[in-house]
C-alpha positions in Angstrom: 9.2 -6.2 19.2 6.2 -4.3 20.6 6.9 -1.0 18.9 7.3 -2.5 15.4 4.0 -4.5 15.9 2.2 -1.3 17.1 3.5 0.8 14.2 2.7 -2.0 11.7 -0.8 -2.5 13.0 -1.5 1.2 13.0 -0.3 1.6 9.4 -2.3 -1.5 8.4 -5.4 0.0 10.0 -4.9 3.3 8.3 -4.4 1.6 5.0 -7.6 -0.4 5.3 -9.5 2.8 6.3 -8.1 4.8 3.4 -8.9 1.9 1.0 -12.4 1.6 2.4 -13.1 5.3 2.1 -11.8 5.5 -1.5 -13.9 2.5 -2.6 -17.0 3.6 -0.7 -16.8 7.1 -2.1 -16.2 5.9 -5.6 -19.5 4.0 -5.3 -21.3 7.3 -4.2 -20.0 9.4 -7.0 -22.6 9.9 -9.7 -21.2 12.1 -12.4 -22.5 12.0 -15.9 -19.5 10.8 -17.8 -19.1 8.1 -20.4 -18.8 4.6 -18.8 -15.3 4.0 -20.1 -14.0 7.2 -18.7 -15.7 6.4 -15.4 -13.9 3.1 -15.2 -10.5 4.7 -16.1 -11.1 7.5 -13.5 -12.1 5.0 -10.9 -9.0 2.8 -11.5 -6.8 5.9 -11.4 -8.2 6.9 -8.0 -7.7 3.4 -6.7 -4.1 3.5 -7.9 -3.6 6.8 -6.0 -5.0 5.1 -2.9 -2.4 2.4 -3.3 0.4 5.0 -3.8 -0.7 6.8 -0.6 -0.7 3.5 1.3 2.8 2.6 0.0 4.0 6.0 1.2 2.6 5.3 4.7 4.6 2.0 4.9 7.7 3.7 3.6 7.4 6.3 6.4 7.0 3.5 8.9 10.1 1.8 7.7 12.0 5.1 7.8 10.8 5.9 11.4 11.7 2.4 12.7 15.1 2.3 11.0 16.3 5.9 11.4 14.9 6.9 14.8 14.4 3.7 16.7 17.3 1.7 15.1 15.2 -1.5 15.2 16.8 -2.9 12.1 18.2 -1.9 8.8 17.7 -2.3 5.1 20.7 -3.9 3.5 21.9 -4.4 0.0 21.5 -1.9 -2.8 20.2 0.7 -0.3 21.7 4.1 0.4 19.1 5.5 2.9 17.4 8.0 0.6 13.6 8.4 0.7 13.5 7.1 -2.9 15.1 3.8 -1.6 12.5 3.6 1.2 9.7 4.2 -1.3 11.2 1.7 -3.8 11.5 -1.0 -1.2 8.0 -0.2 0.1 6.6 -0.5 -3.4 8.4 -3.8 -4.0 7.2 -5.2 -0.7 3.6 -3.9 -0.9 3.2 -5.4 -4.4 4.8 -8.7 -3.1 7.2 -8.4 -6.1 10.3 -8.8 -3.9 13.3 -8.3 -6.1 15.6 -9.1 -3.3 18.1 -6.4 -3.9 17.2 -4.8 -0.6 16.6 -7.0 2.5 15.2 -6.0 5.9 17.0 -7.1 9.1 15.9 -7.0 12.7 12.4 -5.8 13.7 12.0 -4.2 10.2 11.0 -7.6 9.0 7.8 -7.3 11.0 6.6 -4.2 9.2 7.6 -5.7 5.9 5.5 -8.8 6.6 2.5 -6.7 7.5 3.1 -4.6 4.4 3.2 -7.6 2.0 0.0 -9.1 3.5 -1.8 -5.8 3.5 -0.7 -5.0 0.0 -1.9 -8.3 -1.3 -5.3 -7.9 0.4 -5.7 -4.3 -0.8 -4.9 -5.3 -4.4 -7.4 -8.2 -4.3 -10.0 -5.8 -2.8 -9.4 -3.3 -5.6 -9.6 -6.0 -8.3 -12.8 -7.4 -6.8 -14.4 -3.9 -6.6 -13.4 -3.0 -10.1 -14.8 -6.3 -11.6 -18.0 -5.8 -9.6 -18.4 -2.2 -10.9 -17.6 -3.1 -14.5 -20.1 -6.0 -14.5 -22.8 -3.7 -13.2 -22.1 -1.2 -15.9 -22.1 -3.9 -18.6 -25.4 -5.4 -17.6 
């Protein structure tokens, strides 16, 4: 149980660091572009940060299941990277279709991913609202 917790904590810390850096640097960028385009560009960069974070969790799931055999993903899952990415996306967004289920210690990383994804999306939304309000004042 220690290895999944360490990997989950490490990926969560990396996710928070990536998200912080993206949001902090968005606040420092001062390019003369129309405000609407700036908002769209900012949201797109935040989206890319989420995609990178989902890939990190997908990699963690892959490492734990393929190399350390600490659990499996069962259901409509064939072991392809696209299945890991799909499952990671569904978990990160807390959508949870239920067509793929984690077993064993993989449940730990999935729990971390769902909580982290929820927090990162809330952080992104709060940042976006804050920035839009400042532009509209």
